[in-house]
KEFI-926764 format. One line per 10 residues: number of its first residue (from 1); their letters; for each residue x, y, z negated of C-alpha. Coordinates in nm, 3 decimals. Example, Ala and Ser with C-alpha at 12.3 -4.5 7.8 and 13.67 -1.06 7.14 Angstrom:
2
1> as> 1.230/-0.450/-0.780; 1.367/-0.106/-0.714
***
This chain:
177
1> mnfkvkksev> 0.302/3.366/0.487; 0.517/3.646/0.615; 0.727/3.433/0.851; 0.714/3.195/1.147; 0.912/2.874/1.189; 1.114/2.913/1.509; 1.293/2.575/1.497; 1.273/2.274/1.268; 1.489/1.964/1.272; 1.572/1.674/1.044
11> lfkgkvfdlq> 1.953/1.667/1.023; 1.981/1.366/0.793; 1.756/1.067/0.724; 1.851/0.899/0.398; 1.732/0.624/0.169; 1.612/0.865/-0.100; 1.536/1.183/0.098; 1.568/1.344/0.440; 1.720/1.688/0.500; 1.515/1.925/0.714
21> vdqieynsgn> 1.654/2.259/0.828; 1.417/2.529/0.954; 1.513/2.848/1.135; 1.255/3.111/1.037; 1.175/3.465/1.139; 1.007/3.707/0.902; 0.738/3.948/1.022; 1.002/4.220/0.985; 1.218/4.050/1.250; 1.482/3.933/1.001
31> kgvretaihp> 1.590/3.573/1.038; 1.646/3.308/0.773; 1.729/2.942/0.720; 1.541/2.705/0.491; 1.689/2.370/0.390; 1.439/2.124/0.246; 1.494/1.783/0.090; 1.194/1.579/0.208; 1.120/1.334/-0.073; 0.829/1.087/-0.098
41> ggavsvavkd> 0.768/1.163/-0.466; 0.756/0.930/-0.760; 0.581/0.818/-1.073; 0.668/0.840/-1.442; 0.546/0.629/-1.735; 0.496/0.758/-2.088; 0.476/0.409/-2.236; 0.358/0.409/-2.598; 0.372/0.098/-2.815; 0.103/0.016/-3.072
51> ngkiifvkqf> 0.336/0.147/-3.347; 0.349/0.488/-3.173; 0.704/0.450/-3.043; 0.765/0.573/-2.689; 0.975/0.362/-2.452; 1.274/0.534/-2.292; 1.559/0.412/-2.074; 1.918/0.525/-2.091; 2.078/0.502/-1.751; 2.379/0.627/-1.560
61> ryplqknlie> 2.292/0.903/-1.316; 2.547/0.918/-1.038; 2.499/1.285/-0.934; 2.567/1.401/-1.293; 2.821/1.124/-1.369; 2.666/1.063/-1.709; 2.407/0.858/-1.892; 2.067/1.022/-1.943; 1.777/0.932/-2.169; 1.463/0.930/-1.957
71> lpagklnkge> 1.111/0.797/-1.934; 1.083/0.499/-1.695; 1.022/0.627/-1.343; 1.079/0.556/-0.979; 1.039/0.665/-0.620; 0.721/0.605/-0.425; 0.739/0.369/-0.130; 0.591/0.511/0.191; 0.212/0.539/0.147; 0.223/0.389/-0.202
81> dplvcatrel> -0.034/0.481/-0.468; 0.152/0.655/-0.754; -0.027/0.434/-1.010; 0.112/0.124/-0.839; 0.459/0.280/-0.846; 0.437/0.372/-1.216; 0.322/0.021/-1.306; 0.595/-0.142/-1.095; 0.872/0.080/-1.230; 0.769/0.034/-1.595
91> eeetgykagk> 0.786/-0.343/-1.558; 1.098/-0.337/-1.341; 1.296/-0.118/-1.581; 1.161/-0.227/-1.921; 0.969/-0.552/-1.879; 0.652/-0.394/-2.023; 0.307/-0.412/-1.863; 0.028/-0.177/-1.971; -0.330/-0.277/-2.047; -0.451/0.084/-2.049
101> ieklgsictt> -0.334/0.354/-1.806; -0.436/0.718/-1.781; -0.300/0.987/-1.550; -0.167/1.286/-1.743; -0.081/1.511/-1.450; 0.169/1.587/-1.176; 0.474/1.811/-1.148; 0.685/1.948/-0.865; 1.044/1.895/-0.969; 1.244/2.148/-0.767
111> pgfcteilhi> 1.010/2.345/-0.540; 1.286/2.579/-0.423; 1.435/2.310/-0.198; 1.255/1.978/-0.242; 0.908/1.834/-0.170; 0.920/1.583/-0.457; 0.605/1.556/-0.668; 0.604/1.325/-0.970; 0.285/1.172/-1.108; 0.290/1.114/-1.484
121> ylmkdlvqgn> 0.093/0.833/-1.649; 0.026/0.738/-2.008; 0.071/0.363/-2.057; -0.075/0.193/-2.366; -0.167/-0.156/-2.486; 0.179/-0.272/-2.382; 0.272/-0.636/-2.338; 0.642/-0.719/-2.328; 0.779/-0.939/-2.053; 1.097/-0.958/-1.848
131> hnreegelgm> 1.246/-0.668/-1.658; 1.341/-0.699/-1.292; 1.606/-0.433/-1.249; 1.777/-0.341/-0.926; 2.155/-0.378/-0.908; 2.218/-0.011/-0.992; 1.999/-0.041/-1.303; 2.171/-0.341/-1.462; 2.346/-0.132/-1.731; 2.019/0.034/-1.832
141> eilefslaea> 1.934/0.037/-2.205; 1.584/0.044/-2.352; 1.533/0.290/-2.640; 1.230/0.363/-2.857; 1.157/0.693/-3.030; 0.865/0.839/-3.216; 0.716/1.158/-3.075; 0.892/1.360/-3.346; 1.226/1.194/-3.264; 1.179/1.255/-2.891
151> eekirsgeif> 1.090/1.620/-2.949; 1.401/1.663/-3.167; 1.618/1.507/-2.894; 1.466/1.754/-2.646; 1.538/2.048/-2.880; 1.895/1.932/-2.937; 1.959/1.885/-2.565; 2.019/1.511/-2.595; 1.715/1.467/-2.368; 1.726/1.722/-2.085
161> dakticgihy> 1.570/1.534/-1.795; 1.281/1.748/-1.664; 1.033/1.466/-1.592; 1.089/1.328/-1.941; 1.035/1.665/-2.107; 0.718/1.719/-1.901; 0.586/1.370/-1.975; 0.640/1.413/-2.349; 0.481/1.758/-2.336; 0.174/1.632/-2.148
171> asqlkmi> 0.119/1.343/-2.388; 0.181/1.557/-2.695; -0.038/1.852/-2.587; -0.321/1.623/-2.484; -0.294/1.444/-2.821; -0.233/1.113/-2.647; 0.047/1.004/-2.882
***
């Protein structure tokens, strides 16, 4: 590193993330400010039914003020194992439980300003049950697409959520679907 942190403080503690602001000084003597969203991370499920269809959710995303098509996912609780989170969120959002789970990989979502890392899991041998959605998820829709349909929706821009694109890419490239 070519800098030193001169001062660091958390200016905001939120439900989803905290905001940390660091005053830094480069080796050259120049000063800078770094704002970081401190996020606990999350987990994503690429849930594939026996017929090859992938489970998606369509939900309203407040920051964008629009509905997005996404893979089921959620935020990690403090100290939570990402596998536990992925399993919980899949059932909570879709009602499905998986008999077979395999980790596909992890991604950093926005490393320029955020610490969020998402862990992506392949979920197979699905058993349908009842969802247990939170209040903000009550309008959520469950959708099913084949890999080819999902890839076409990515190409057309209908699916543009980064974690969803990465999850589909992982599963496709690793020949998991």
